[in-house]
C-alpha positions as CSV (number, residue, x, y, z in Angstrom):
1,D,0.0,0.0,-0.2
2,P,1.5,3.1,-1.0
3,A,0.0,5.2,2.0
4,V,1.6,3.3,4.5
5,E,5.2,3.5,2.6
6,R,4.7,6.8,2.7
7,W,3.8,7.1,6.1
8,N,6.5,5.0,7.2
9,T,9.1,6.7,5.3
10,M,7.9,10.4,6.6
11,R,7.9,8.5,10.4
12,E,11.7,7.3,9.7
13,A,12.6,10.6,8.5
14,V,11.1,13.0,10.9
15,Y,14.5,14.0,12.7
16,K,15.2,15.7,9.5
17,H,12.8,18.0,9.1
18,F,12.0,19.0,13.0
19,R,12.0,22.3,14.1
20,F,11.4,24.0,17.4
21,N,8.0,25.7,17.7
22,S,6.0,26.8,20.7
23,R,4.3,23.4,21.0
24,T,7.5,21.2,20.6
25,A,9.6,23.7,23.0
26,R,7.0,23.0,25.8
27,Q,7.2,19.2,25.4
28,S,11.1,19.2,25.4
29,I,11.1,21.7,28.5
30,L,8.2,19.6,30.2
31,G,10.1,16.3,29.4
32,M,13.2,17.3,30.2
33,V,13.1,19.7,32.8
34,V,10.0,19.7,34.9
35,F,9.4,16.1,34.7
36,P,12.4,15.5,36.1
37,L,12.5,17.9,38.5
38,A,8.8,16.9,39.9
39,V,10.3,13.1,40.2
40,F,13.8,14.6,42.1
41,T,11.1,16.9,44.4
42,V,9.0,13.9,45.4
43,A,11.9,11.2,45.9
44,Y,13.8,13.6,47.9
45,S,10.7,15.1,50.0
46,Q,9.9,11.2,50.9
47,D,10.9,10.0,54.6
48,W,12.3,6.7,53.4
49,D,15.9,5.1,54.1
50,W,16.2,2.2,51.6
51,T,19.9,1.4,52.8
52,G,20.7,-1.7,55.4
53,K,17.2,-2.7,56.1
54,R,16.1,-6.2,56.6
55,K,12.9,-8.3,55.5
56,T,11.3,-7.6,58.6
57,E,12.1,-3.7,59.2
58,S,10.1,-0.7,58.1
59,L,11.6,1.6,55.0
60,A,10.1,4.7,56.9
61,R,13.0,6.2,59.0
62,V,10.8,6.6,62.0
63,A,8.9,3.5,62.2
64,P,5.3,4.0,62.7
65,A,3.7,2.9,65.9
66,P,2.3,-0.7,66.0
67,E,-1.3,-1.0,65.9
68,A,-3.1,-1.8,69.2
69,S,-4.8,-5.2,68.7
70,D,-8.1,-6.3,70.3
């Protein structure tokens, strides 16, 4: 099918015709700055300590108080 071949050729050569415009600039900034910064902020703000924990130990730095059982 010529339409499929034309579409495939266009898809494979998209990097040759790429230009920054307002849409691609916004997507690039979101993908390379905002999203990694948000992931880092969430990861940094969490109160987890992954080093040296055993199977039965809590990952939280300050272990939560055990619930009272009836």
